Every structure is written in C-alpha cells, then in structure tokens.
Wavefront OBJ file of the C-alpha trace (Angstrom):
o trace
v 72.329 -76.051 -5.706
v 74.890 -78.527 -4.305
v 75.241 -81.945 -5.932
v 73.213 -84.670 -4.214
v 74.895 -87.777 -2.852
v 72.878 -89.898 -5.294
v 74.041 -87.822 -8.290
v 77.635 -87.956 -7.066
v 77.581 -91.754 -6.697
v 75.936 -92.174 -10.091
v 78.659 -90.044 -11.710
v 81.298 -92.221 -10.030
v 79.586 -95.351 -11.320
v 79.648 -93.920 -14.842
v 83.445 -93.537 -14.513
v 83.840 -97.140 -13.335
v 84.611 -96.128 -9.720
v 83.279 -98.406 -6.978
v 82.837 -96.718 -3.585
v 81.959 -98.290 -0.232
v 82.142 -97.587 3.489
v 84.153 -99.720 5.925
v 84.146 -98.953 9.663
v 83.190 -95.337 8.973
v 85.851 -94.828 6.294
v 85.462 -94.535 2.536
v 87.115 -97.155 0.319
v 87.213 -97.217 -3.464
v 88.296 -99.221 -6.468
v 88.921 -97.161 -9.615
v 90.531 -97.419 -13.062
v 93.992 -95.879 -13.358
v 93.827 -92.088 -13.334
v 90.097 -91.917 -12.575
v 90.502 -90.810 -8.951
v 91.871 -87.313 -9.533
v 92.954 -84.918 -6.741
v 89.878 -82.775 -7.438
v 87.579 -85.782 -7.102
v 89.326 -86.860 -3.882
v 88.711 -83.371 -2.487
v 85.026 -83.578 -3.348
v 84.726 -86.959 -1.628
v 86.542 -85.773 1.503
v 84.240 -82.744 1.741
v 81.143 -84.984 1.543
v 82.558 -87.950 3.488
v 80.071 -87.879 6.396
v 77.074 -87.635 4.067
v 78.358 -90.381 1.796
v 79.135 -92.750 4.682
v 75.668 -92.186 6.158
v 74.036 -92.748 2.773
v 75.992 -95.935 2.104
v 75.224 -97.268 5.577
v 71.530 -96.691 4.928
v 71.799 -98.318 1.513
v 73.523 -101.306 3.103
v 70.614 -101.901 5.449
v 69.479 -104.989 3.577
v 70.433 -107.432 0.871
v 68.153 -107.238 -2.159
v 67.643 -110.291 -4.319
v 65.125 -111.049 -7.036
v 63.335 -114.340 -7.531
v 60.428 -115.756 -9.492
v 57.700 -117.509 -7.498
v 55.675 -120.158 -9.341
v 51.890 -120.078 -9.002
v 49.730 -123.186 -9.046
v 49.067 -122.797 -12.784
v 52.756 -122.323 -13.610
v 52.678 -118.519 -13.992
v 55.772 -116.929 -12.412
v 55.549 -113.777 -10.303
v 58.606 -111.500 -9.970
v 59.619 -110.711 -6.396
v 62.171 -108.523 -4.614
v 63.381 -109.904 -1.278
v 65.041 -107.679 1.330
v 66.847 -109.456 4.156
v 68.182 -107.238 6.968
v 71.906 -106.807 7.537
v 73.737 -106.334 10.806
v 77.174 -104.763 10.542
v 77.131 -105.438 6.825
v 76.277 -109.143 7.118
v 72.915 -110.649 6.196
v 71.034 -111.894 9.254
v 70.837 -115.693 9.112
v 68.360 -116.284 11.907
v 64.777 -116.828 10.737
v 62.677 -113.660 10.844
v 59.008 -112.810 10.255
v 58.225 -111.728 6.690
v 55.997 -108.854 5.561
v 55.171 -108.472 1.917
v 53.267 -106.357 -0.615
v 51.355 -107.537 -3.691
v 52.256 -104.588 -5.935
v 50.116 -103.336 -8.838
v 52.418 -100.383 -9.640
v 55.650 -102.371 -10.201
v 58.012 -103.404 -7.463
v 60.933 -101.348 -8.885
v 61.682 -98.780 -11.608
v 64.645 -97.785 -13.766
v 65.677 -94.233 -12.768
v 68.768 -92.249 -13.807
v 70.770 -95.315 -14.692
v 69.899 -97.076 -11.442
v 66.972 -98.927 -9.872
v 64.378 -97.194 -7.681
v 63.093 -99.848 -5.302
v 60.118 -99.908 -2.961
v 62.499 -99.057 -0.119
v 63.425 -95.868 -1.974
v 59.874 -94.795 -2.773
v 58.530 -95.735 0.687
v 61.425 -95.164 3.103
v 59.309 -96.017 6.169
v 59.806 -99.675 5.178
v 63.415 -99.395 6.348
v 62.086 -99.247 9.906
v 60.717 -102.751 9.428
v 64.160 -103.964 8.374
v 65.790 -102.259 11.363
v 63.326 -104.012 13.651
v 64.034 -107.491 12.327
v 61.624 -108.178 9.497
v 62.256 -109.567 6.028
v 60.450 -107.407 3.448
v 59.200 -108.710 0.087
v 57.529 -106.949 -2.830
v 55.849 -109.024 -5.552
v 54.567 -107.830 -8.928
v 50.968 -108.860 -9.543
v 50.106 -111.292 -12.329
v 50.154 -109.439 -15.630
v 52.102 -106.496 -14.212
v 55.701 -105.426 -13.674
v 58.019 -108.327 -14.487
v 55.447 -110.999 -13.641
v 54.026 -113.331 -16.225
v 50.385 -113.605 -17.206
v 47.609 -111.243 -18.252
v 44.779 -109.374 -16.523
v 41.204 -109.671 -17.789
v 39.938 -107.451 -14.975
v 41.297 -105.736 -11.860
v 40.785 -107.598 -8.539
v 40.250 -110.889 -10.326
v 39.796 -113.702 -7.765
v 42.888 -115.360 -9.262
v 44.987 -112.549 -7.790
v 43.844 -113.430 -4.262
v 44.711 -117.065 -4.915
v 48.156 -115.939 -6.100
v 48.581 -114.055 -2.827
v 47.752 -117.242 -0.927
v 50.494 -119.080 -2.830
v 53.058 -116.313 -2.272
v 52.280 -116.167 1.452
v 52.817 -119.867 1.886
v 56.009 -119.793 -0.222
v 57.443 -117.047 1.993
v 56.524 -118.984 5.126
v 58.453 -122.052 3.886
v 61.786 -120.299 3.286
v 64.671 -121.092 5.668
v 65.077 -117.396 6.580
v 61.399 -117.160 7.595
v 59.852 -117.939 10.980
v 56.660 -118.907 9.190
v 54.849 -115.835 10.504
v 53.840 -113.704 7.511
v 52.185 -110.287 7.311
v 51.159 -108.019 4.461
v 51.415 -104.272 3.823
v 50.480 -101.925 1.017
v 48.214 -99.022 0.219
v 45.394 -98.400 -2.246
v 45.262 -101.321 -4.707
v 47.649 -103.300 -2.491
v 45.516 -102.491 0.555
v 42.485 -104.031 -1.122
v 44.634 -106.979 -2.183
v 45.549 -107.698 1.429
v 41.923 -108.027 2.468
v 41.095 -110.237 -0.496
v 44.169 -112.356 0.253
v 42.996 -112.797 3.843
v 39.701 -114.048 2.429
v 41.533 -117.083 1.020
v 42.765 -117.925 4.557
v 46.471 -118.682 4.000
v 47.478 -120.747 7.039
v 50.593 -118.622 7.714
v 49.089 -115.150 7.198
v 49.300 -113.737 10.717
v 48.352 -110.046 10.248
v 47.617 -107.426 7.591
v 47.730 -103.610 7.532
v 45.584 -102.406 4.619
v 46.224 -98.708 4.048
v 43.423 -96.797 2.276
v 41.436 -99.709 0.842
v 38.232 -99.593 -1.204
v 35.135 -101.378 0.117
v 32.419 -101.048 -2.543
v 33.550 -100.767 -6.177
v 30.263 -99.423 -7.550
v 29.830 -96.848 -4.770
v 33.340 -95.588 -5.488
v 33.227 -95.395 -9.283
v 29.609 -94.200 -9.403
v 28.731 -92.635 -6.023
v 25.062 -91.723 -6.048
v 25.010 -92.794 -9.696
v 27.598 -90.189 -10.838
v 30.563 -91.584 -12.782
v 34.011 -90.575 -11.482
v 35.275 -90.605 -15.051
v 38.370 -88.483 -14.379
v 39.691 -90.976 -11.822
v 38.829 -93.997 -13.967
v 40.448 -92.489 -17.062
v 43.651 -91.315 -15.377
v 44.125 -94.428 -13.271
v 43.422 -96.575 -16.310
v 46.018 -94.681 -18.349
v 48.562 -95.038 -15.532
v 48.293 -98.798 -15.231
v 48.187 -99.160 -19.021
v 51.477 -97.294 -19.264
v 53.030 -99.390 -16.494
v 51.877 -102.594 -18.159
v 53.149 -101.701 -21.633
v 56.554 -100.182 -20.798
v 59.516 -102.308 -19.780
v 60.232 -102.350 -16.059
v 62.902 -103.960 -13.892
v 63.391 -107.624 -14.710
v 63.605 -110.329 -12.087
v 66.626 -112.649 -11.891
v 67.029 -114.842 -14.947
v 64.589 -112.811 -17.070
v 66.415 -111.685 -20.200
v 63.148 -111.360 -22.146
v 61.402 -108.479 -20.356
v 60.059 -107.357 -23.746
v 58.245 -110.665 -24.091
v 56.498 -110.075 -20.773
v 55.471 -106.576 -21.836
v 54.008 -107.989 -25.056
v 51.943 -110.359 -22.926
v 50.762 -107.487 -20.697
v 49.462 -105.572 -23.714
v 46.604 -108.097 -23.727
v 45.400 -106.773 -20.354
v 41.885 -105.336 -20.229
v 41.509 -101.571 -20.680
v 40.261 -100.277 -17.336
v 38.491 -97.076 -18.378
v 36.579 -98.606 -21.277
v 35.494 -101.474 -19.055
v 34.286 -99.165 -16.258
v 32.585 -96.653 -18.555
v 30.395 -99.375 -20.063
v 29.016 -100.517 -16.671
v 26.397 -97.874 -15.809
v 24.447 -99.706 -13.114
v 25.369 -101.928 -10.205
v 23.855 -104.901 -12.025
v 25.330 -104.063 -15.453
v 26.973 -106.995 -17.255
v 30.429 -106.848 -18.783
v 30.125 -107.641 -22.486
v 33.444 -109.511 -22.758
v 33.088 -111.812 -19.749
v 29.325 -111.929 -19.302
v 29.834 -111.162 -15.594
v 28.179 -108.527 -13.433
v 31.591 -107.155 -12.470
v 30.426 -104.857 -9.661
v 29.298 -108.011 -7.897
v 31.942 -110.474 -9.158
v 35.008 -108.418 -8.162
v 33.512 -106.193 -5.462
v 35.780 -106.299 -2.389
v 32.788 -106.107 -0.020
v 31.558 -109.416 -1.417
v 34.448 -111.110 0.426
v 33.339 -109.936 3.894
v 32.246 -113.363 5.126
v 35.447 -115.068 3.948
v 37.686 -112.383 5.437
v 35.916 -112.587 8.788
v 36.083 -116.383 8.721
v 39.857 -116.227 8.246
v 40.302 -114.483 11.603
v 43.377 -112.632 10.269
v 44.032 -109.549 12.458
v 43.518 -106.296 10.537
v 44.869 -102.799 11.236
v 43.105 -100.324 8.924
v 44.864 -97.059 8.027
v 43.238 -94.122 6.244
v 43.000 -90.320 6.201
v 40.158 -87.815 6.343
v 40.882 -86.635 2.792
v 41.402 -90.095 1.310
v 39.143 -91.310 -1.477
v 38.336 -94.361 0.657
v 37.935 -93.048 4.195
v 34.222 -93.945 4.168
v 35.135 -97.392 2.799
v 37.645 -97.969 5.586
v 35.045 -97.273 8.260
v 32.744 -99.781 6.559
v 35.484 -102.429 6.575
v 35.999 -101.825 10.272
v 32.285 -101.916 11.044
v 31.621 -105.154 9.156
v 34.585 -107.436 9.891
v 34.674 -109.595 13.021
v 38.460 -110.116 12.979
v 40.732 -108.622 15.637
v 40.863 -105.016 14.380
v 42.289 -101.549 14.813
v 41.226 -98.395 12.928
v 43.550 -95.394 12.522
v 42.421 -92.214 10.709
v 44.928 -89.393 10.299
v 44.863 -85.893 8.738
v 45.999 -87.382 5.438
v 44.969 -87.650 1.813
v 45.551 -90.674 -0.408
v 49.102 -89.708 -1.301
v 50.061 -87.355 1.546
v 50.671 -89.015 4.888
v 53.242 -89.248 7.651
v 56.036 -91.826 7.258
v 56.613 -91.732 11.004
v 52.971 -92.464 11.886
v 52.648 -95.163 9.232
v 55.843 -96.935 10.362
v 54.769 -96.847 14.016
v 51.328 -98.318 13.333
v 52.738 -101.124 11.186
v 55.408 -102.023 13.708
v 53.064 -102.152 16.682
v 50.653 -104.427 14.799
v 53.371 -106.705 13.419
v 55.322 -106.873 16.680
v 52.245 -108.131 18.478
v 50.889 -110.580 15.881
v 54.103 -111.735 14.159
v 56.550 -111.659 17.076
v 54.230 -112.196 20.024
v 55.354 -109.000 21.792
v 52.920 -107.826 24.470
v 53.046 -104.136 23.513
v 49.498 -103.274 24.584
v 48.187 -102.593 21.075
v 45.216 -104.917 21.610
v 44.471 -103.499 25.080
v 43.846 -99.968 23.812
v 40.560 -98.640 22.525
v 40.550 -99.882 18.925
v 39.735 -96.605 17.138
v 42.386 -93.874 16.948
v 41.627 -90.712 14.983
v 42.972 -87.202 14.463
v 40.685 -84.224 15.030
v 41.696 -81.390 12.721
v 42.054 -77.887 14.243
v 41.767 -79.319 17.768
v 43.867 -77.574 20.456
v 47.557 -78.543 20.156
v 48.313 -81.764 21.977
v 44.705 -82.983 21.867
v 44.393 -83.805 18.168
v 44.719 -87.594 18.478
v 41.642 -89.169 20.100
v 40.472 -92.741 20.768
v 37.071 -94.402 20.772
v 35.593 -97.793 21.565
v 33.819 -97.997 18.196
v 33.020 -96.094 15.016
v 31.247 -93.736 14.858
v 32.313 -92.583 18.333
v 29.424 -93.147 20.766
v 29.505 -89.635 22.265
v 28.512 -87.680 19.138
v 24.947 -86.469 18.644
v 23.146 -85.339 15.461
v 22.399 -81.637 15.059
v 20.422 -80.353 12.078
v 21.321 -77.105 10.318
v 18.497 -75.875 8.078
v 18.656 -73.874 4.866
v 17.139 -70.391 5.204
v 16.578 -67.430 2.980
v 19.434 -64.934 3.076
v 21.288 -62.834 2.633
v 24.094 -64.042 4.863
v 26.245 -61.242 3.463
v 29.249 -63.548 3.051
v 29.606 -64.437 -0.652
v 28.403 -63.393 -4.100
v 26.809 -66.759 -4.814
v 23.574 -67.589 -6.619
v 21.555 -66.937 -3.473
v 23.789 -66.242 -0.391
v 21.445 -68.161 1.917
v 21.650 -68.720 5.654
v 22.451 -71.947 7.548
v 20.963 -72.031 11.040
v 20.963 -74.781 13.668
v 17.566 -76.260 14.397
v 17.862 -75.806 18.151
v 18.700 -72.089 17.933
v 16.390 -70.707 15.228
v 13.372 -70.182 17.463
v 11.148 -70.858 14.450
v 11.070 -73.122 11.441
v 12.491 -71.646 8.224
v 9.947 -69.958 6.024
v 8.646 -71.876 3.027
v 10.527 -71.013 -0.135
v 12.943 -72.196 -2.770
v 16.241 -71.049 -4.244
v 16.484 -71.186 -8.034
v 19.758 -72.129 -9.687
v 20.645 -72.252 -13.361
v 23.162 -75.055 -13.721
v 26.695 -73.727 -14.238
v 28.742 -76.317 -16.126
v 32.011 -74.532 -15.312
v 31.694 -75.276 -11.583
v 34.605 -77.369 -10.288
v 36.539 -78.166 -7.152
v 39.706 -78.184 -9.247
v 42.329 -80.595 -10.513
v 43.894 -81.225 -7.092
v 40.888 -82.691 -5.299
v 40.729 -85.770 -3.101
v 39.761 -87.628 -6.300
v 42.733 -86.520 -8.406
v 45.034 -87.176 -5.453
v 43.817 -90.767 -5.618
v 45.747 -91.246 -8.859
v 48.704 -89.029 -7.894
v 47.399 -85.687 -9.199
v 48.088 -83.733 -6.013
v 45.935 -82.437 -3.173
v 45.035 -78.782 -2.608
v 41.615 -77.137 -2.390
v 40.408 -73.565 -2.795
v 36.606 -73.526 -2.922
v 36.129 -69.763 -2.837
v 35.720 -69.475 -6.616
v 33.452 -72.534 -6.763
v 31.143 -71.007 -4.139
v 30.458 -68.058 -6.448
v 28.996 -70.557 -8.950
v 26.863 -72.328 -6.353
v 23.904 -72.074 -4.056
v 25.376 -71.372 -0.618
v 24.036 -71.503 2.922
v 26.342 -69.910 5.489
v 26.044 -69.768 9.270
v 26.580 -66.714 11.430
v 30.025 -66.382 13.000
v 30.553 -69.220 15.480
v 30.810 -67.969 19.048
v 32.435 -71.183 20.259
v 34.307 -74.106 18.761
v 32.152 -76.769 17.114
v 33.560 -80.300 16.770
v 32.063 -82.455 14.025
v 33.127 -86.115 14.138
v 31.432 -88.767 12.062
v 29.313 -88.905 8.908
v 27.384 -85.710 8.005
v 24.087 -86.263 6.169
v 22.538 -83.929 3.616
v 18.822 -83.738 2.779
v 17.905 -81.783 -0.360
v 14.341 -81.181 -1.519
v 14.536 -80.388 -5.217
v 12.692 -79.830 -8.465
v 14.111 -79.181 -11.920
v 13.135 -78.203 -15.429
v 14.831 -81.458 -16.526
v 13.898 -85.002 -15.394
v 17.372 -85.654 -14.022
v 20.350 -83.845 -12.538
v 23.513 -84.258 -10.452
v 23.868 -82.533 -7.084
v 27.259 -81.921 -5.482
v 27.127 -80.764 -1.872
v 30.156 -79.446 0.052
v 30.731 -78.905 3.756
v 33.113 -75.982 4.192
v 34.673 -73.745 6.817
v 34.788 -70.024 6.003
v 37.672 -68.199 7.634
v 37.842 -64.651 8.944
v 38.919 -63.349 5.516
v 35.947 -64.957 3.793
v 37.977 -67.733 2.150
v 36.276 -71.102 1.976
v 38.053 -74.320 3.032
v 37.018 -77.845 2.049
v 35.975 -80.300 4.762
v 33.818 -82.941 3.061
v 31.298 -83.608 0.279
v 28.481 -85.752 -1.055
v 27.060 -86.359 -4.516
v 23.747 -87.767 -5.699
v 22.122 -88.109 -9.116
v 18.425 -87.317 -8.793
v 17.303 -90.375 -10.768
v 19.327 -92.601 -8.389
v 17.704 -91.180 -5.235
v 15.910 -94.425 -4.374
v 16.971 -96.018 -1.096
v 17.432 -99.663 -0.255
v 18.859 -102.023 2.346
v 22.587 -102.729 1.944
v 23.872 -106.324 2.020
v 26.105 -105.361 4.962
v 26.038 -103.104 8.031
v 25.773 -99.670 6.421
v 25.925 -97.816 9.772
v 22.445 -96.452 9.073
v 23.782 -94.360 6.180
v 21.743 -93.939 2.967
v 22.222 -96.820 0.540
v 21.402 -96.225 -3.112
v 21.009 -99.587 -4.900
v 22.160 -98.223 -8.269
v 20.387 -100.979 -10.198
v 18.727 -100.312 -13.542
v 15.254 -100.898 -12.108
v 15.786 -98.516 -9.173
v 16.234 -95.454 -11.399
v 13.344 -92.968 -11.603
v 13.008 -89.512 -13.213
v 12.250 -86.383 -11.225
v 8.523 -85.657 -10.846
v 7.011 -82.179 -10.985
v 6.642 -81.919 -7.199
v 9.628 -81.609 -4.800
v 11.364 -84.852 -3.854
v 13.988 -85.530 -1.214
v 17.563 -86.524 -2.080
v 19.494 -88.007 0.846
v 23.234 -88.665 0.841
v 26.015 -89.031 3.359
v 29.199 -87.010 3.215
v 32.630 -88.507 3.665
v 33.323 -88.837 7.386
v 35.441 -86.225 9.094
v 36.673 -85.062 12.463
v 37.112 -81.315 12.396
v 36.813 -78.459 14.854
v 35.093 -75.472 13.261
v 36.882 -72.732 15.139
v 35.107 -69.889 16.931
v 35.228 -66.763 14.798
v 34.640 -68.732 11.597
v 31.508 -69.938 9.813
v 29.983 -73.148 8.508
v 28.909 -73.293 4.886
v 27.040 -75.718 2.685
v 27.405 -75.122 -1.046
v 25.419 -76.898 -3.757
v 26.326 -77.174 -7.441
v 25.176 -79.431 -10.257
v 28.606 -80.019 -11.764
v 32.180 -80.819 -10.753
v 33.731 -80.374 -14.173
v 37.206 -81.761 -13.448
v 36.220 -84.703 -11.267
v 32.948 -86.256 -12.423
v 30.939 -86.920 -15.559
v 27.940 -84.624 -15.885
v 26.031 -84.578 -19.181
v 25.398 -81.113 -20.641
v 21.672 -80.680 -21.077
v 20.041 -78.283 -23.510
v 18.377 -76.050 -22.585
v 20.376 -75.528 -19.413
v 18.274 -76.827 -16.494
v 17.029 -74.598 -13.718
v 16.819 -76.443 -10.416
v 15.172 -75.341 -7.216
v 16.255 -76.282 -3.730
v 13.171 -76.075 -1.529
v 13.205 -75.209 2.146
v 10.699 -74.852 4.964
v 8.477 -77.054 7.138
v 7.150 -79.085 4.216
v 10.505 -79.498 2.458
v 13.189 -79.193 5.129
v 16.482 -79.064 3.190
v 19.251 -79.375 5.762
v 22.541 -80.895 6.774
v 22.728 -83.100 9.860
v 26.119 -82.886 11.545
v 27.477 -85.415 14.084
v 28.453 -82.994 16.844
v 30.702 -83.859 19.781
v 29.724 -82.270 23.114
v 32.002 -79.599 24.499
v 34.467 -80.949 27.060
l 1 2 3 4 5 6 7 8 9 10 11 12 13 14 15 16 17 18 19 20 21 22 23 24 25 26 27 28 29 30 31 32 33 34 35 36 37 38 39 40 41 42 43 44 45 46 47 48 49 50 51 52 53 54 55 56 57 58 59 60 61 62 63 64 65 66 67 68 69 70 71 72 73 74 75 76 77 78 79 80 81 82 83 84 85 86 87 88 89 90 91 92 93 94 95 96 97 98 99 100 101 102 103 104 105 106 107 108 109 110 111 112 113 114 115 116 117 118 119 120 121 122 123 124 125 126 127 128 129 130 131 132 133 134 135 136 137 138 139 140 141 142 143 144 145 146 147 148 149 150 151 152 153 154 155 156 157 158 159 160 161 162 163 164 165 166 167 168 169 170 171 172 173 174 175 176 177 178 179 180 181 182 183 184 185 186 187 188 189 190 191 192 193 194 195 196 197 198 199 200 201 202 203 204 205 206 207 208 209 210 211 212 213 214 215 216 217 218 219 220 221 222 223 224 225 226 227 228 229 230 231 232 233 234 235 236 237 238 239 240 241 242 243 244 245 246 247 248 249 250 251 252 253 254 255 256 257 258 259 260 261 262 263 264 265 266 267 268 269 270 271 272 273 274 275 276 277 278 279 280 281 282 283 284 285 286 287 288 289 290 291 292 293 294 295 296 297 298 299 300 301 302 303 304 305 306 307 308 309 310 311 312 313 314 315 316 317 318 319 320 321 322 323 324 325 326 327 328 329 330 331 332 333 334 335 336 337 338 339 340 341 342 343 344 345 346 347 348 349 350 351 352 353 354 355 356 357 358 359 360 361 362 363 364 365 366 367 368 369 370 371 372 373 374 375 376 377 378 379 380 381 382 383 384 385 386 387 388 389 390 391 392 393 394 395 396 397 398 399 400 401 402 403 404 405 406 407 408 409 410 411 412 413 414 415 416 417 418 419 420 421 422 423 424 425 426 427 428 429 430 431 432 433 434 435 436 437 438 439 440 441 442 443 444 445 446 447 448 449 450 451 452 453 454 455 456 457 458 459 460 461 462 463 464 465 466 467 468 469 470 471 472 473 474 475 476 477 478 479 480 481 482 483 484 485 486 487 488 489 490 491 492 493 494 495 496 497 498 499 500 501 502 503 504 505 506 507 508 509 510 511 512 513 514 515 516 517 518 519 520 521 522 523 524 525 526 527 528 529 530 531 532 533 534 535 536 537 538 539 540 541 542 543 544 545 546 547 548 549 550 551 552 553 554 555 556 557 558 559 560 561 562 563 564 565 566 567 568 569 570 571 572 573 574 575 576 577 578 579 580 581 582 583 584 585 586 587 588 589 590 591 592 593 594 595 596 597 598 599 600 601 602 603 604 605 606 607 608 609 610 611 612 613 614 615 616 617 618 619
C-alpha cells in the first residue's frame, strides 16, 4: 500500500522539515542534509497530491481560546476563520458553532485531529464564507467545571453565553447559527430555549426528544446503549485531550472531570418515569428531559432544520420535535443511520438553511414543502419525496392480521401467515401461537442501537427469525410503499406475570433472507396507555410511572406499540414479515425468569393481533 500524504508529512515533521505550497509549488525549510535526493524524488512524485492536501489544510486559520461563563468557568474553543489565497478573511462573517460533548479535537499520530478532519463537510461552510467554532462542554474536553448530570440546564445557559460572545467578535456579523449531531443536536434545541438574541438558526442532526422513552422504551431498559455510551464519555472525560491556548495544566482539568457523574449507574437506578435520583433528589426524566423545553424553544422563534435518518435511534424523536414546535421548520429524513450518512447531503442542507437565515439569501428553502424524505427501494430518481406535513397526508392505514400457518417460508416457532384485512375474505380463525421464550434471541451487535454509540450498523435477521414467532405474507404481486409510523397490536397471555415483547417489521427477499425495516418493544406490565404532555401524533403513549405498572392477568390483554417510522417500498416478488421475540440479548435488558415463560400470541375476531401499516396509494 502506498504511503499516505498524511503519513509522509508526519515523517517530514519528525525530521524537522517544514513543507508548504506557494502558487502551486512546493517549498521547504530543512536542517542541513535532511532533504536527501531520495526524499526529493518522493516529493516530486507526489507533488500534485501534496499541493492539493496543503491547499485544503490551508482553508482556514485555527486558533484556540477560552470563553468565560457567567460563573467564571472557562470553556475551551477552537475558532476557524476562512482564508482566501492564504490570507485570513478580515470582513465580518456569520458564525456557526457546535457545543461538543465528545471533545473538539484529539491527539492522533503526533498531530491534532480537529472537527474539520473528523467531519470534512464543515469545510464547505468555510468555503462559503462562514466562521466555524467548536466548544468543549463544561466538564468535558479542555473545558473547566464538572458534570452532575447530562443535559443539565446550566449547559444551555453556557450555550447562550457562547452564542452572544461569538456575536460580539469583530470578525462576526452578529448572525450566529449552531450545528452538531446527537448530543450536540439536543444541545442546540436546549440552547434555543434560552433565546440568545443573536441565535439566528439551528440545524439539529439526530436529536433525542424524550429521555425516558429512549432509555426505557415501553419500559425496557436499553442497558447496552447506556453502558457503552457511559463508558465512552467516562473515558473522554478522564483522559487528557487537546489543551486550549494558555492551558499548561490539562491534567488538572482531567482531575476535575473525574468528579463527573457516572452515566450508566445513574440511568440504571431510574426505573420509572417518575423515579427520583438519589444524589440530587430530582426526578431526572422530567428535570433534564429535552421535551420539557418545548414551550421555551417555540417561544424563541429560532428557525430549526431537523436532520435524521430512517435507521437512526432518534428518527421517531425528530418527527415529534417537528410536530410540536411552532418555529420556522424544515424536516429532512434520509436513508441513514446514526453514524452513517452522506457528507454531501448534510453539507447542502446546512448551507441552504444558513444562507437563508444567516445571510438573508432568498434561495427558496422556505418556499418549498417543509418535509423532505427518502423512500428506500423506490424507483431510481424518485427516492426523494416532499410533503406538506408529517406524517404525509396521503397515506392510509392498512391492517395485516396474524393467521395460522404454515407460510412455508421459515423454520420459526410457528411459521404463521400475515394477510391484509381487505383481501382475506374472512376474519382469521380464533387461535393462539405458543412460544417458549428463547433468551439467545438477538438482532446482533451492529443494530441501530449499537450504531448510536459508534458500534456499527448492519443487520441480518434471518437467524433471529428462527428463534421467533413469525407471520409472513404471500409473495407481493405489486410494490407496496409504507411511509409513516407502523402500529403493532399483540393480544398475549403468559405463564409469568410479566414479559418483554420485541416486534420486527421485515422484508423477505427472493432467497428467503430477512431484512430489517423497523421495530417496536413493549414490556407487558407497562402496557397502560395515557395522554402525552405534547402532540403525540395519535401514537400510543405509555406513561411509565410506578403507579401505571400492572401484571399480566390470566385472560388475553392487548399490547399496543408504535414502530420507528419508515419510508420503504416492499418490492413485488418479496414478502412482508412480522417477527416476535421476548428478548434482544445484545441490545436490551431482559431478566431471565425461571422457569422459562411460555407466552401465547392470540389471534382471531376476539383478539385481533395485527400490524397496521401506513400505506401510500399507488401512483
């Protein structure tokens, strides 16, 4: 494998050789004898690549500063000011910035890996005349302070202070925007809730809405995510990072960060939505829940462009943000997971939003229909669609009922049939499918949940289906587009007073392999329904409070849950499948019960177990 330009430049640096480009030519300064004929030959052979790399690296001037908060705590910041022909632009420019939980820069191979390196789409912002800033959160990176809890209201107040500081700088026009994904996406919305006077637009990418519904959806603890994410931020907080200017004592900061709260232990102890944190005495799911800031965010009027993907951990959350805020808004949903997305698409969406709200460019972004989404497996050239609202108004519910099999498609616990209500000709016969809980069932270690903490994204559900109850449709004779929020209704009994039910929507290809589309989860004791404190789009809302929990009775009861939204064309020649397990070993906490429970999924007129799909009419 040929030597990379980065490795070559690092080896030159180690020899004390300085290399730069000037009007397309390479220049150097080297100790006597260091620039050998062999090294010259290597540089000549790679000249074009090196010049291009150096030109890209010279796109902006990076400086580090410390910004003082109102209580005297200093936050470390990287500032990137665009260059033109090698000279820093002096005219005032709009500023976009990120409040970074995962450190603004890292030490790598003797150099510094900046946010521009890890997210190269940001360079497009510099090319288009924006100053970019990245700021370590309080208690993280090279910033001072400690963290008693994630999403503490103090962090939003810090963001207010940073925004106003950026607006006051001589190189700023006073128009400030924010960017960032995941934790930083949530931080943008919470920052907007403090109404900084100069915050002109935000672009939250993949941002959580309801903390309890994420960590304990349907009452089931996502312990794998909480543990791995908690370990990640603990490592970042307790290992030395890249210091800001004038910070010789980075070790002192790290010592301070070791006092930060331990995320997993804190989350594991809070079983119900109204559980109280022992250390603070606060009901944290209420105190730091992003959705609790809805009224303040709407009152700020800050324009919001939401970005997410169909396989993101927070795609449902993003649609709830969009549905509940009254700000000027745009919603973009791509074929992405939490950590796999298109740089080109992300850069374009940011630029269009910023150009309009920070530069006053009439680019038509506010004249378009506000919802833009990608329909997977749609005919080439038609994948990107638009809508006036979410869910799109043209979709209609269609129920697919569980029937006795065999479907002849899989060696599962039952191999049942899945038939659309409007084509069966008769209601499914009364009956039930028995299932002895298999605690080895799993969707794997590269699920949408593991991808949320950087564990990768790749599904193969074929093996999991063999450990499940399955209901599979006949071969589709025409394409079927499903766009919106599928709902699952399970009528169940069990030999145990509680149980967890994982339900998957899948597409089975011509070879019989099963492909993941979406999922839902519900703990039977948490089946109670309530009214959400926000517009829940008519989706089931499980309060999750201690008093709402009830054991399973002897007679069948209905469990209702919504699946993560999707837009997918189930292609003619393939099949739909619903699979049901009572465990997802690698992604959720399920207690092992002894003896092993036997559950029954009931079906028929009295207990109509089914999935209701939001179906788009054929064009």
